[in-house]
C-alpha positions as CSV (number, residue, x, y, z in Angstrom):
1,M,0.0,0.0,0.0
2,F,1.1,3.5,-0.8
3,D,-0.5,6.5,0.9
4,F,1.1,9.8,0.0
5,R,0.2,13.4,0.5
6,I,1.5,16.3,-1.6
7,Q,1.2,20.0,-0.8
8,F,0.5,22.2,-3.9
9,D,0.2,25.9,-3.1
10,G,-1.4,25.2,0.3
11,Q,-3.7,22.5,-0.9
12,T,-3.2,18.8,0.0
13,T,-3.7,16.0,-2.6
14,R,-3.9,12.5,-1.1
15,I,-2.7,9.7,-3.4
16,V,-3.6,6.2,-2.6
17,V,-2.1,3.2,-4.5
18,R,-3.5,-0.1,-3.6
19,Q,-4.8,-3.3,-5.2
20,N,-8.7,-3.2,-5.5
21,V,-8.9,0.2,-4.0
22,L,-11.7,1.2,-6.4
23,K,-14.0,-0.6,-4.0
24,E,-13.0,2.0,-1.3
25,V,-13.5,5.2,-3.3
26,G,-16.6,6.3,-1.4
27,Q,-14.8,5.9,2.0
28,L,-11.8,7.7,0.7
29,I,-13.8,10.7,-0.6
30,R,-15.6,10.8,2.7
31,A,-12.3,10.9,4.5
32,A,-10.8,13.5,2.1
33,T,-13.8,15.9,2.5
34,G,-14.0,15.6,6.3
35,N,-16.8,17.7,7.9
36,A,-17.9,19.0,4.5
37,P,-18.9,15.9,2.4
38,P,-20.0,16.6,-1.1
39,S,-23.7,17.0,-1.8
40,F,-23.4,15.2,-5.1
41,I,-20.8,13.2,-7.0
42,F,-20.7,13.9,-10.8
43,V,-18.6,11.0,-12.3
44,V,-17.0,11.6,-15.7
45,T,-15.9,8.4,-17.5
46,D,-15.6,7.0,-21.0
47,S,-17.3,4.3,-23.1
48,Q,-14.6,1.8,-22.4
49,V,-13.9,2.4,-18.7
50,G,-17.4,3.0,-17.6
51,P,-18.8,-0.4,-18.4
52,R,-15.8,-2.1,-16.7
53,Y,-15.5,-0.1,-13.5
54,G,-18.4,2.2,-13.2
55,R,-20.6,-0.2,-11.2
56,T,-17.8,-0.8,-8.7
57,V,-17.3,2.9,-8.1
58,S,-21.0,3.8,-8.0
59,A,-21.6,1.0,-5.5
60,S,-18.8,2.3,-3.3
61,L,-20.3,5.9,-3.4
62,D,-23.7,4.5,-2.7
63,E,-22.5,2.6,0.4
64,V,-21.5,5.9,2.1
65,G,-24.6,7.8,1.0
66,L,-23.2,9.9,-1.7
67,P,-25.7,10.6,-4.5
68,T,-24.2,10.1,-7.9
69,H,-24.6,10.7,-11.7
70,V,-22.4,9.0,-14.3
71,H,-21.6,11.1,-17.4
72,T,-20.0,9.1,-20.2
73,V,-18.0,10.3,-23.2
74,E,-16.6,8.3,-26.1
75,A,-13.2,6.9,-25.4
76,G,-10.3,8.6,-27.0
77,E,-8.5,11.9,-27.5
78,A,-11.3,13.2,-29.7
79,S,-13.5,13.7,-26.7
80,K,-11.1,16.4,-25.3
81,N,-13.0,19.2,-27.0
82,L,-15.1,22.2,-26.4
83,A,-18.3,20.4,-27.5
84,E,-17.9,17.7,-24.8
85,L,-17.0,20.4,-22.3
86,A,-20.4,22.0,-23.1
87,N,-22.2,18.7,-22.8
88,A,-20.8,18.2,-19.3
89,Y,-21.9,21.7,-18.3
90,I,-25.4,21.0,-19.6
91,A,-25.6,17.7,-17.6
92,L,-24.4,19.5,-14.5
93,A,-27.1,22.1,-14.9
94,D,-29.7,19.4,-15.6
95,H,-28.8,17.8,-12.2
96,N,-28.7,21.1,-10.3
97,V,-25.1,20.4,-9.3
98,A,-24.1,23.0,-6.7
99,R,-20.8,24.3,-5.5
100,D,-20.5,21.8,-2.7
101,A,-20.4,18.9,-5.1
102,L,-17.4,16.9,-6.3
103,I,-16.5,15.9,-9.8
104,L,-14.8,12.5,-10.0
105,A,-12.8,11.4,-13.1
106,L,-12.9,7.6,-13.7
107,G,-10.5,6.8,-16.5
108,G,-7.2,7.8,-18.1
109,G,-5.6,11.1,-19.0
110,V,-8.3,12.2,-21.5
111,V,-11.0,11.8,-18.8
112,S,-9.0,13.4,-16.0
113,D,-8.1,16.4,-18.3
114,L,-11.7,16.9,-19.3
115,A,-13.2,16.3,-15.9
116,G,-10.6,18.5,-14.2
117,F,-11.4,21.4,-16.5
118,V,-15.1,21.0,-15.8
119,A,-14.4,20.9,-12.1
120,G,-12.1,24.0,-12.3
121,T,-14.7,26.1,-14.1
122,W,-18.1,24.9,-13.0
123,M,-19.4,27.6,-10.7
124,R,-15.8,28.9,-10.7
125,G,-14.5,25.8,-9.2
126,V,-15.7,22.7,-7.3
127,R,-13.8,19.9,-5.7
128,F,-12.2,17.3,-7.9
129,A,-10.9,13.7,-7.5
130,I,-9.5,11.1,-9.8
131,C,-9.8,7.3,-10.1
132,S,-6.9,6.5,-12.5
133,T,-7.3,3.4,-14.7
134,T,-4.4,3.6,-17.2
135,L,-0.6,3.5,-16.7
136,E,-0.2,6.9,-18.4
137,A,-2.6,8.5,-15.9
138,D,-1.1,6.6,-13.0
139,V,2.4,7.9,-13.5
140,D,1.7,11.3,-15.0
141,A,-1.7,12.7,-16.0
142,S,-3.4,12.3,-12.5
143,I,-0.6,14.2,-10.7
144,G,-0.2,17.9,-10.7
145,G,-3.6,19.4,-11.6
146,K,-3.1,20.2,-15.2
147,T,-6.5,20.1,-17.0
148,G,-7.6,21.1,-20.5
149,V,-9.1,20.4,-23.9
150,N,-7.8,20.5,-27.4
151,I,-8.9,23.0,-30.1
152,A,-8.1,23.1,-33.8
153,G,-5.1,25.3,-33.1
154,G,-3.4,22.7,-30.9
155,K,-3.4,20.3,-27.9
156,N,-4.3,21.5,-24.4
157,L,-4.3,25.1,-25.4
158,V,-7.5,25.7,-23.3
159,G,-7.3,24.7,-19.7
160,V,-6.8,25.6,-16.0
161,F,-4.7,24.4,-13.1
162,H,-7.1,22.6,-10.7
163,Q,-5.6,20.2,-8.1
164,P,-7.5,17.1,-7.1
165,I,-8.1,16.5,-3.4
166,L,-7.7,12.8,-3.9
167,V,-6.1,10.5,-6.5
168,V,-6.9,6.8,-6.3
169,V,-4.7,4.3,-8.3
170,D,-5.7,0.7,-8.6
171,P,-3.0,-1.4,-10.3
172,V,-5.5,-4.2,-10.9
173,C,-7.0,-2.0,-13.6
174,L,-3.8,-2.4,-15.6
175,Q,-4.4,-6.1,-16.0
176,S,-7.3,-5.3,-18.5
177,L,-5.4,-2.6,-20.3
178,D,-4.5,-3.1,-23.9
179,K,-0.8,-3.9,-24.3
180,R,-0.3,-0.9,-26.6
181,D,-1.6,1.4,-23.8
182,V,0.7,-0.2,-21.3
183,R,3.7,0.5,-23.6
184,A,2.4,4.1,-24.3
185,G,2.2,4.8,-20.5
186,L,5.8,3.7,-20.1
187,A,7.0,6.6,-22.3
188,E,6.1,9.0,-19.5
189,S,8.0,6.9,-17.0
190,V,11.1,6.9,-19.2
191,K,10.7,10.7,-19.5
192,H,10.7,11.1,-15.7
193,A,13.9,8.9,-15.5
194,L,15.7,10.9,-18.1
195,I,15.0,14.3,-16.4
196,S,15.6,13.1,-12.9
197,S,17.8,10.1,-12.2
198,P,20.4,7.9,-14.0
199,E,19.6,5.2,-11.5
200,F,15.9,5.3,-12.4
201,L,16.8,4.9,-16.0
202,S,19.0,1.9,-15.2
203,W,16.1,0.4,-13.2
204,H,13.9,0.6,-16.3
205,E,16.6,-1.1,-18.4
206,E,17.0,-3.9,-15.8
207,N,13.3,-4.5,-15.3
208,I,11.5,-3.7,-18.5
209,E,10.6,-7.2,-19.6
210,P,8.8,-8.2,-16.4
211,I,7.2,-4.8,-16.2
212,L,5.7,-5.4,-19.7
213,Q,4.4,-8.7,-18.4
214,L,2.6,-6.7,-15.7
215,D,4.6,-8.0,-12.7
216,E,2.6,-6.8,-9.8
217,A,5.4,-5.7,-7.5
218,L,7.4,-4.0,-10.2
219,L,4.4,-2.2,-11.5
220,T,3.5,-0.9,-8.1
221,E,7.1,0.3,-7.6
222,L,7.1,1.9,-11.0
223,I,3.9,3.9,-10.2
224,Q,5.2,4.9,-6.8
225,R,8.5,6.1,-8.1
226,N,6.9,8.1,-10.8
227,I,4.4,9.7,-8.4
228,K,7.2,10.8,-6.1
229,T,9.3,12.1,-9.0
230,K,6.5,14.2,-10.5
231,A,5.2,15.4,-7.1
232,D,8.7,16.6,-6.1
233,I,8.8,18.8,-9.3
234,V,5.2,20.0,-9.2
235,A,5.3,20.9,-5.5
236,R,8.1,23.4,-6.3
237,D,6.3,25.0,-9.2
238,A,2.6,24.1,-9.1
239,T,1.4,26.5,-11.8
240,E,4.6,26.7,-14.0
241,Q,5.7,30.1,-12.8
242,V,9.4,29.3,-12.7
243,D,11.5,26.9,-14.9
244,V,11.0,23.9,-12.7
245,R,7.7,22.3,-13.8
246,V,8.5,23.0,-17.4
247,L,11.1,20.2,-17.2
248,L,8.2,17.7,-17.3
249,N,7.6,18.8,-20.9
250,F,10.7,17.0,-22.0
251,G,9.8,15.2,-25.2
252,H,6.4,17.0,-25.4
253,T,7.2,20.0,-27.6
254,V,7.8,17.9,-30.7
255,G,5.7,15.1,-29.3
256,H,2.5,17.2,-29.0
257,A,3.1,18.6,-32.5
258,I,3.4,15.1,-33.9
259,E,0.2,14.1,-32.0
260,E,-1.7,16.9,-33.6
261,G,-0.1,16.4,-37.0
262,C,-1.1,12.8,-37.2
263,G,-4.7,13.6,-36.3
264,Y,-4.3,11.8,-32.9
265,T,-4.0,8.4,-34.6
266,L,-1.0,7.6,-32.4
267,R,-1.3,7.2,-28.6
268,H,0.0,10.2,-26.6
269,G,2.8,8.0,-25.2
270,E,3.8,6.9,-28.7
271,C,4.2,10.6,-29.7
272,V,6.1,11.3,-26.5
273,S,8.5,8.5,-27.4
274,L,9.2,10.1,-30.8
275,G,9.4,13.5,-29.0
276,I,11.9,12.1,-26.5
277,L,14.2,11.0,-29.3
278,A,13.8,14.3,-31.1
279,A,14.7,16.2,-27.8
280,C,17.8,13.9,-27.4
281,R,18.9,14.6,-30.9
282,L,18.3,18.3,-30.5
283,S,20.4,18.1,-27.4
284,R,23.2,16.6,-29.4
285,S,22.7,19.3,-32.1
286,C,23.2,21.9,-29.4
287,G,26.4,20.3,-28.2
288,L,24.9,18.9,-25.0
289,F,24.3,15.2,-25.4
290,S,26.2,12.3,-26.7
291,D,25.6,9.8,-29.5
292,A,26.0,7.0,-26.9
293,G,23.2,8.6,-24.8
294,I,20.9,8.8,-27.8
295,G,21.6,5.1,-28.6
296,R,20.9,4.1,-25.1
297,V,17.5,5.9,-25.0
298,E,16.5,4.6,-28.4
299,A,17.4,1.0,-27.4
300,L,15.2,1.2,-24.3
301,L,12.2,2.7,-26.2
302,A,12.6,-0.1,-28.8
303,R,12.6,-2.8,-26.1
304,I,9.4,-1.3,-24.7
305,G,7.9,-1.5,-28.1
306,L,7.4,2.2,-28.5
307,P,8.0,3.8,-31.9
308,T,11.4,5.2,-32.7
309,R,10.3,6.2,-36.3
310,L,7.2,7.8,-37.6
311,P,4.8,5.3,-39.2
312,Q,4.5,7.7,-42.1
313,A,5.8,11.1,-43.1
314,L,4.0,14.1,-41.7
315,D,3.9,17.7,-42.9
316,I,7.0,19.2,-41.2
317,D,5.8,22.8,-41.8
318,R,2.6,22.0,-39.9
319,I,4.7,20.4,-37.1
320,I,6.8,23.5,-36.8
321,A,3.8,25.8,-36.9
322,T,2.2,23.8,-34.1
323,M,5.3,24.1,-32.0
324,H,5.2,27.9,-32.4
325,K,1.7,27.8,-30.7
326,D,3.1,25.9,-27.8
327,K,2.1,27.0,-24.3
328,K,5.7,27.3,-23.2
329,I,6.6,30.1,-25.6
330,R,8.3,33.1,-24.0
331,D,9.2,36.3,-25.8
332,H,8.1,34.7,-29.1
333,A,10.7,31.8,-28.8
334,V,9.8,28.1,-28.4
335,R,11.4,26.8,-25.2
336,F,12.8,23.2,-25.5
337,V,13.6,21.0,-22.6
338,L,16.9,19.3,-23.5
339,L,19.5,17.1,-21.8
340,E,23.0,17.9,-20.8
341,D,23.2,14.3,-19.5
342,I,20.9,11.7,-18.0
343,G,19.2,13.4,-15.0
344,K,20.5,16.9,-16.1
345,P,17.7,18.7,-18.0
346,T,18.1,22.3,-19.2
347,V,15.7,24.8,-20.9
348,R,16.8,26.4,-24.1
349,N,15.2,29.0,-26.3
350,D,17.8,29.1,-29.1
351,V,16.8,25.9,-31.0
352,T,16.2,26.8,-34.6
353,D,13.6,25.6,-37.0
354,A,16.4,24.3,-39.2
355,Q,17.6,22.1,-36.3
356,V,14.1,20.7,-35.9
357,R,13.9,19.9,-39.6
358,E,17.1,18.1,-39.4
359,V,16.0,16.0,-36.4
360,Y,12.7,15.3,-38.1
361,Q,14.5,13.6,-40.9
362,A,15.9,11.0,-38.4
363,L,12.3,10.1,-37.4
364,L,11.1,9.4,-40.9
365,P,10.2,5.7,-41.7
């Protein structure tokens, strides 16, 4: 069992990692809200997760006397849009959901991003909790309070910071996860290792095969280590006001542009894998990182089964244009998180479009 509390700008987020903990969600919400229990629980889930786990969570909430409505969106990145946001608001209004309610995300990163944005903006902010059911959400999306939706101009350009009061992670959910989604989730774990710890990267290399076989003990350790890594960074810069939290965007500047450029046909983690390699090669182009380091990272990503080449050529002009709309732009310059070495990230604003074009060539099939 892992029971962890993080302070973000004066607010506490409790994170509980335990086998079969979904059955205890009602009790945990009661404990997290203390003397001010929510008047209503508005559950946001998707068409894949809801049928599998919705009944368990609803029964747990019912056991402790918390009235509930389940709002379901179609599974997939396409549901992170303004239309689905509006649909959620309409459902909230139809159920007369008040400011003392709580919005609960049941699903992966798409659901938690959407539900968190709803929670952060409904009546100017209501309480928020997450039941994470994917590896990507377990190790990354559920921690730190970033929420948002996509628009035609780019990914996550519309959103708010809104910290959950509770995050519940049930590793049992990973047993039913598609193998492709397990691999995609591991991209975020590799990212955390690359920006934080040579030892953590070595741990991945030593244990990746049993992790891919969903070894229970190793998966639990993987989740716990990622939570601690991300929490340590976010606690020092909860709303990205200084150049600390920005380090978590390693691999995402190019990765997000690829994700948008391919029409979200690749998983987020698959695009992050390609973005990680692009960032490593840009680091070498800037005289920071070695060929040996790039080879080591590429070998690990390949062992995981993550893409190291694009499945098809994309429009590089579109990718560069998307990067120039990135949220991390300062003074009209795209800021890239690069590596001086494993565990030594740095932020640079002098990467040229020509360097990006050169690196893109190495990602072609």
